[in-house]
N, C-alpha and C positions, 0 to 999 in steps of 0.2 A: 503493497502499501502505499510505503512510504518513496517508494522508488520509481513511483506510477507519478505519485503528487511532485518528484521533482521533473522529471521526465513533462509533467504535462506543464507544468510552468514553464521552463524552460522553453516549449512551442506556443505556450502565449505571449511569450517576449518575441521572439522569432516574429509572430504574428505581426504584432504591434512593427516590428522593424518594415515587414515586409510593406504594409501599410503606411508606414512612412515615404518609402519610394514613391512615391502616387504626389507627396511636397517634391522631390527630386525631380522627378522628372516635370514638374509642371515651373518651376525654375528654369531649369536647362532649354526648356522651351520655348518659355517667352522673352529669356535671358538673350538667344541666338535667331531673335525674331524681332522685328520691326514693333516698336508704340504703341502702335493706330491698330494691332491687334493679339494685345496682350487679355484682353475680355475674353475673346473670342478662343482663345486658347486653353484657360485658368478651368473656360466653361465646359467646353471639352474634356475633362480632365476631372471634373469633379459627376461629370456625365455617368462616363464610362468605369470609376470605381459604385457609385450609388447603384446603376441600372445594372451593371456587373453580377455584384455578392445577389441582389433581386433573385436574376436568372439562374443564376448559381444552388441559388435554394431551388428556387422552382422547378430545374430540370436538368442542370448542368452534373451537378456534383451524381448525379442518378444516371446520365449518359457517363460520366467519364472512370464512374466505378460503379459499374452494374452487376457485380459478379460473375458467376457462372453465363459465358454468350459466346458466340461463333468469334470473338479474337476481331473483329472486324468493328460491327455495331450491335450494341446493349445498352437496356434501359430498361431500371427496377423499380420505375414510377415516379407520379408528382411527390414534388417538396422532401422537406426532412423526418425519414422515421426517429421515434421516439426511441432511446436504446435502453426500454427497463428494464429491469429483472422483473420476474411472477411475482415477485412481493410491489409492485412501484417505485422501487428504487433506481436511481442510477445508476447502469451496469457499466461499471468501473473494468471492469475484464473486458469491451471493445479491441483492445490489442494491448500489445507489452507498454509503449510509450505512450498514450493519450488517449484523448476522451474522443468519443465519434462528436463533441460539440466541436473540439478544438482543431481537428482532423478538418471538418467542415471551414469553416474558418480558415484555419489557412490553406490549403489547397484551394477557398474561394481569392484571398490574395493573390494569387497568381494567376488566376482567371483574367483578372482584367488588362494584367501587364500589356499581356499580345497586344490589346484597342489602345494602350497608350503610346506604343510606340508607333504605331500606323499616325496619331494625331500630330507627331511631330512630323514625318514625312511629309501631310499631307497640308500642313501650315499656312496658314496667308491666303489660301484661294478653292477652299471646298467649301460648297454648302452645307451650313452646322445641321439641315431638317436627312440631307443627304448620307452623312457621316454616324449620325446618332441612329439613321436608319441601320445599316452598316454593320453601325458596333451592336446594338439587338444578335443580329442575323451572327456575325460571327464568333461573338464571346459565349450567346445563350447556348449555340451547334456546332459551330465549327470548331470552337478550340477543344471542347471538352470528348466530339469524337475524335477528336485528333489525339488527344490526350490520352484516351484509354487504349489505343494499339500501342501503347507500354508501361506505363503507367498505374492505366487498369489494368494490366495484364490480356491484353492482348496478341494479334498475333509477333508484330516486333517486341514483345514482351517475351514472347515462348522462340524467335529467332536466336535472341541474345544481345540484339543491343543493347547498348545501355547510356542514359544520359540522366545522371543525376541530380542536378536542380533544372535543366531545361533551357541547354543552351542552344539546343533544336527545338523542346516541346514547348516553351514559352517564347526564348529571344528570334529562332529563325520562323516560327509561326507568324510571329508580327513582321517580321523581317518581310517575308517572300508575300505579305497582305501591302506594306508598304511599297516594294518594288512595283507591284501590280498597278495599286493605285497613284503613284508618284507617274507613271506609264501615261494611264488613261486622262489626267488630268492636264496634263502636261506645264511647262515650267511657269514660273511665276513673268511676270511682265517686266522687262526688260532684264531676264537672267543673263541670258546669251543674245549678244550680237555677234554679230557678223561670222556665228556659231562658235564664239568664243565665248566663257563663261566671266561673269563681272559680277563680284566681290558684293552682295546687300547685308550689310553688317547688320548686326544683331543690336539690341539694344540699349544691353545689359549684362555686359562678361561677365560683374559681378554674382550677379543672379543665376547666372549660367553656371559660374566657379562653387557659389553653395550648389546647389541643384546636383552637381557632380560628388561632391564630398557628402552630402545627403544618400545620393543614390548607393557609393559606396559603405558609408555604414550600415544602409538596408538590406546591404548582400550579406552583412553577417547574420541576419535572417533570410533572407535566400536558400544562400551556401550552409547556415549551420543550422537552419531548422530541417533542413533535407536529409540528417541523420535521422531525424523520428522518431529522438531519443536527449538526453543530457548527456551521453557514456562518453566521459573527459577523453582519454584517448582521440575517438573519432572528431567530437567537434572542433577540439581545440588543433587536429590538424588541419580540419576544413577551413577553421580562420585563417591559419596561415598560411595555406596553400592561394586561398582566394588574396589576402595581402599581399604575396611576394606578386603574385600573376599583377597586377592590378597594376603594382608599383612599375614591375617590370615595362608591362606594355606604356605606362607614361615615358619611359624616360625611353627606353625604344623611339619611340614615335618623337618625341624630343629633338633625338639625336638626326634619327633618318629626314625629316622636316627643315631640318637647320642644312643639311647638306646638300638635299635639293632642292631648299627654298630661298638659302641665304639669311632666315629670319629667325627669332623665336615664338614661336605661332603659339598663343593659349589656346586657342580651340583644337589644335590639333593635339595639344598635348591632352587636354583634358578628354577628348574622344579617345586616348590612347591606352587613357585608363581604366576607360571604361571596356573599349576592346579587348582587353584581357580581363578585366570580372567577366564579361560572358566567354571568352576563350575558354576560361577555366570551368566555368558554372558546370559541364557533361563531366568531368574527372574527378572532383576538387576532392574525393577520399578517398578516390585510388594514387594521387603524385604525392611526388618526394617535395620536398623545398626546391630539389636541382630541376625538377621538370617541370612544375610549376609557376619559374623563371624563363623556363627557354617557349613556355606554348605563350606567356603573357609576352613576352618579347617577339614571340611571331609574330602574335595576333598587333604589336602594337605599330611591327613594319607593315600590315597588311593594311592597318587604317590611313595610311599615306597614300597606297598606290591608289589604292579602294578607291576615296575618294576623288581623285582625280582621275578615276578610269569612270565610275558615274558621271560627274562631269562630261567626258570624252565622250558620253554615249548621250550626250544633252539632257540629262534627268536631273530635273533638282527634288532637291533634299535638304530641306534648309538646318537639319539638325544632323547631317549627319546617321541619321537611323539607320539607313539601306547597310551600309559599311560598318559600322559599330555590330549592329544587332542580328544581322542575318549572314553576310559574309564572315565576320568574326565566329557566329555559331556555326556555322558548317566545319569552322576550322578548328574549333576548339569540341565537337562534337568524333570530327578526324581523327584530335589528336585522341584521342581515348584507346586509339589499335595504333598509336606509336608510339606514347609513353607511359608508362606507371605501368601495376600490378596486372592490367588486362592487355599490354600489349603484344599482338600477334597477329597472325595477316587473317586471318579465321575473324577475328574482331573488327580489322580496318571494312573486312568485306561487308557484315553485319553494322557497319555508321554507314557504309557509303547507302546499304541496302536502304535505313532509316532514313537520310536525307533524303534521297531520293523520292522518299511514300508523300512523308512531310509536305515536299515542294508539290509533287503532283496533288494532293488534296489541298493546300494553300492558294496554291497557285490556279489554279482550277476555279473554285470555290467563289475565293475574291472576285474574279473573272465577270464571273455571272454574275454575280452582286449589285456589282457597279457599278456592269454593258445595261443592264435593265433599269439602273438607275439612271446611267445617264440616258436611256435614251427615253426618260417615263419625263421625270420630275426636274432631271438633269443634277450634276455634281457637282459644277464650277459654278463660282460668282460671277455677275455681269463685271466688263472692264471695268466700269466707274465704283461698282463699289468693291474690289481688287485696288483701286487707288486710293481711292478716299481713307479704306479701312474697313476692316468686318466689325471692327469692335462698335461703330455710329448705324452700321449696316446689316447688322444680324441682330443686336443688343439695345442700340439706341443709348447708347455709354458710354464715356471713357474710363481707361486705368487710370489715366493723369490728368484729371480735365483741369489742375490749378499748373499746367508742368503741359505746356506744348515744347514739341520739336520740328522744326522745321523738314518732313520726310518726303522723300519723291517717288 
């Protein structure tokens, strides 16, 4: 009983840390975009966490953890089942680590993160109504179905695919959707001139920096809670590998960016940290400290080249979400077959199959949802709305009514 209580308290703390990550995402996104769209981005992030939790309660949790099923799609009923014993008391033997309620809430925090990743990539030009519809479908149905393939005991789990805390199941699921959404939306006005990318500076790099540090802190819960217990050795190792990968990702992205562009770019530094965090997430419990540094370092280098490559494709991602969450998510997933306790050719093949499976469901479902929305209600705001700002046109207010900057 005492052990269960300790484990459960740790899981609840981690749940709170993952919840806190939504503040980090919000600050990062508003910091890297323009002042005139601040309310719009904050609104999307608040909507994601609120509707995400409700949907996960109603259908998502039982889609993701359906019990016995065919390995592809299962559903164990609507809503949450009260885990009571025959005597009417709370069943503390739900599993060895934590209660049913804690399990739901911890997993529910993860569910909303996928749509948050999309929010940053489509910032400053998507219609708020269309984004809300997309979020409801993607978080309510697509994410839990995809999640059941591994974490719910589905066919990828049986195949041996490994994703400890979600390099693919959370980050790439959001990243694939972001890639399709950015392609369908098109770039912001002024982002590309004569085929060359133009910088559109964010309005508050201090807020973006605070957001990244909050996200790093939140990752203690994201990865630490995924141990699913408070076992000292496992949780300590996971926090060490997580931090080392983040630090290595930041430093290497800084060095590579300086060599390539001859300047000390703080935004590249910040995204390198996030790339390292995403990269280690799939195998944080399987890696040595040296493995973690190598994985984070490679992720940091990937960030610099991925951002440039995405620009070359004329895909406009204001916050670098595709580079961080999709490309580094893929790297981290494949790294499980290269580094650490599970390294080996068979494991690498399993990881490849997992990456391909999630690409298939996420790309196809996102395209179908957004293409239908594009042909019906539309997904992009008008040119006037984009130029004048979504805050005024979509929400009728300004984030800083007494402090207006000249923006173009």
